[in-house]
N, C-alpha and C positions, 0 to 999 in steps of 0.2 A: 487268689485269696479273696473271699467275700468279706467286705468290711462290716457288714451288718449280719454277722454270723448267727446271733441269737434269733433274729427275726427269720432268717433263712431256714433255720431248724424248725421254728414254730410253724411256718407256712407249709413246709414240706410235710409236717405231721398232720395238718388239718386238710391238706389238699384232697385226699380221697373223699372225705365227708363233703367238702365244698362242691365237688363235682356231682355228688349224689343229690344235693339239695339245691342245685343251681336254679331250678324253676322257682323255688320258694325265695331264693335270694333276689331273683329278678322282680318279684312282687314288692320287695322292700327297696331295692336300690335302683330299679329301672327308671322310674319317673324322675327322681333327682338327677340321675345321670343324663337323661335326655335334656333336662332343663339346662344343665351345665354345658352340654354340647351346643345347644342353641345359642347360648351366650358367647361361645367361642367364635362364632361366625366362620365356620369351616367352609371352604370354597373348592369347587372342582379344580383339579390339577395340583393341589397343595400336597406337601409332605408333612405328616403328622406323627408325633410320638404319643403313644398311649402308655402311661406310667402305671405300673402295678396292674396290668391288664387282666390278670387272673385267667379265667377260662375263655376270655376273648369276646364277650358280647359287644362291648363298646368298640373294640378294634374292628369288628365286622361292620358295625354301624358307621364308624368314621370312614372306613374304606368305601362304603357305598356313597357317602357324601362327597368324597374327593373324586370319585369316579375313576375310570380306567387310566386316565392320564396322571392321577395322583397315586400316593402310596402311604401306607401306615405301618409303623413298626411298633409292635406290642412288646413291652419289656416287663418281665416279672422275675422275682427272686426265687420262685418255686417252679422247678422244672416240671413237676407233676401237673401243675395248673396249665402249663403251656402245651402239654400233650393234648389236653381237651380243647384248648384254643385252636390248635392246628387242625384238629378233627372238625371243629365247628366251621372254620373257614372253608375247608374242603367240602363239607356237606352242603354249605350254602353257596358254593360256586364263586367264592370271593378269592380272586387271584392277586389282588394288589395289597394284600396284608402279609406281613412276615413277623416272625417272633424271635426274641432272643432271651436266653436265660442270663440275667445279669442283675447286679446291684447298682441302682441308679447313683448311689453315693460315689462309686469308684469306677464304674465302667466308662470307657471312652465312647461317648455318644456322638462324637464328631464336633465340628465347629461350624457355625453359620450354615447349618444343614437343613433345618426344619422351619416350616412356617408357623406351626402350632404345636403346643404340647398340652396334653389333656390327662386327667385322672378322675376316675370315679371311685372314691373311697380307697385310694391306693397310696396316698402320700402322708398318712399319719404315722407311719411305722419306721421312719428313718431315725437311726441312732444319732445322726448328725444332719438335721434338716437343712442347715445353711449350706453344707457341702453338697447335698443332693440337689437343692434348687440352684446353686451356683453352676453345677454341672449341666443342669437342664438349660439354664440361661445361655451358657456357652454354645450349646447345641442349636439354639434358636437363631434365626436370622435377625438382622438389625431391626426389622419391623415386625418381629415375631410376637406371638401372644401365648400366654399360659392361661389355662382355665382348669379349675377342678372343683369338685364338691366334696365336702367333709362333714362329719357329724358335729352338731351342737352338743351340749353336755347331756348326760344320761337322763336328767329329769325332763328334758324336752323330747325324749325318745322312749315312750312307754313300751314299744315293741321289744326293747332290751330290758328296761327297768322292771316291768311287771313279772316276766318269767324269772329274772335274776333274784328278785326279792322273794318270790314264792319258793324257789329252791333253797335259799338261805334260811327261810323259816323252818324248813325240814332238817337241814344239816346243822344249823347253828353256826356255820362258818361262812365267812365272807371271802371272796377271792382276793388274792393280793392285787391291789391296784398299782399301776405304774406311778412312780414318783412324778411330780409336776415336770413337764418338759421331756419326759421319757416316751419312747414309742408306745403307741396304744391307740385305740379307736377315738379317744377324746383329746389327743395331744394337740390338735389344732382347733379346739372348740372355742378358744378365745380370739376374737377378731383382732385385738391389739397385738397378740403374739403372732398371728398370721402376718400382719403388716410388718412387724419387726423382723421376722425371718426373711420374708421376701425382699424387703429393702436391703437387708444385709447381704442377700444373694445378688443384688444389683438390679432388681426389677423396679419399675416405676408405674405410675397410674394404677395403683393397687386398689381394687374394689372388693369389698367383702359384704355380700348381701344375704341376710338371713331369710330362710323360707321355712314356714311351718305348715304342715297339713296333717292328714290322717290316713293311715293305712287301713283299708277296709277289705274284709273278706266275708263270704257267706258263713253263717253260723255252723253249717254242716262241715266246714273246713277246720273247725276248731280242734278236733282230735289230732289231725295231721300237724297243725300249727304248733300244738303243745309238744308233740313228739320231736319236731325239728328244733324247737326252742331248747331242748335238753342237749342238743348236739352242737351248739354254737355258743360263743360269748361266755359270759360269766357263769351261766348254768353249767356249761361243759367243764369249765375249770373246777368248779366246786365238786362235781360228780366224777372227776377223773378216776378216783380210787374207791368209789362207793360200791356197796354190794347191791345185789338185785332188789332186795327188799327196800333199801333206801331209794333206789332209782324209781321203783314203782310208787313209793310214797311221794317222791318229788313230782312225778308225772301227774298224780292226782292233784297235788297242790297247784301246779302250773295250770292244769285244766280248769280248776275251780277259779283261780285268779283271772284267767282269760275270760271265763264265762261272765264274770262281773262287768266285763267291757263289751258285752253284747247288747246292742240297742236295735230294736226293730228288725231283728233277724240278721244283723251284721256285726261282726267283730270289728271294733274300731279302736285303733291305737295311735297315739300321737307319733309324729316323725318330725324332727327338726334338723335342718342342715344349713351349712353356709356355702353359698356359691361364690367362688373366688375367680377374679380375672386380674391379670397384670401384663404389662408390656415390657419389652426389652429396652 
């Protein structure tokens, strides 16, 4: 039984799109993920958990860092994501990475088994975050470290805000937002809440560091960026049952809104994250 059934169903439904747009996703999530990995101080020979590993780019990166005498286990709630993750590892010749389809809240991850646990935007979707992080803490060794990166609020992330508002201006409807504390991309955007959850799960030496920068892409990439924006996040939710005419109008609106963010030939959109580390 998957304890986080609603999220399991959601991520299974979006997995095919996620695989198709993974290159675009790397442009958004790649740099913050590398920043968080650097803060985690992963060393050769260690055993690492990659929580919510998705299609596996961070699992592969972590596996390279721990080297042939270390290992990485990628965990994700969507089996469809893991199909691509396994393919990626095989294509890149990474043999010290394995993957398991599981819910971090309830799966037996072992005890005192891992040196590090990591996540790139994969820990905001737990229905019971204290249970999930408690399970992760049990899996870590006595001197283990947790590190992850999560989103700040939507106003700090124009790459989500601008397309979402543009689509809403066409449809007149706003996507249903999760209640405070419920699973969603911004469930850990408040540093105090992150501290509270991790402390309740038994972690210590908790550090939450905000980082803000800009996503930049050539102006020529704008049409592709607008198209992808309709297939993810709030825009996707609003347009789930829209007809083709509405979708076409939404695409025009998103394209126009993004064009206003072009400066000196570059599309520039804000990105705000929290880089979190904690110790057992």
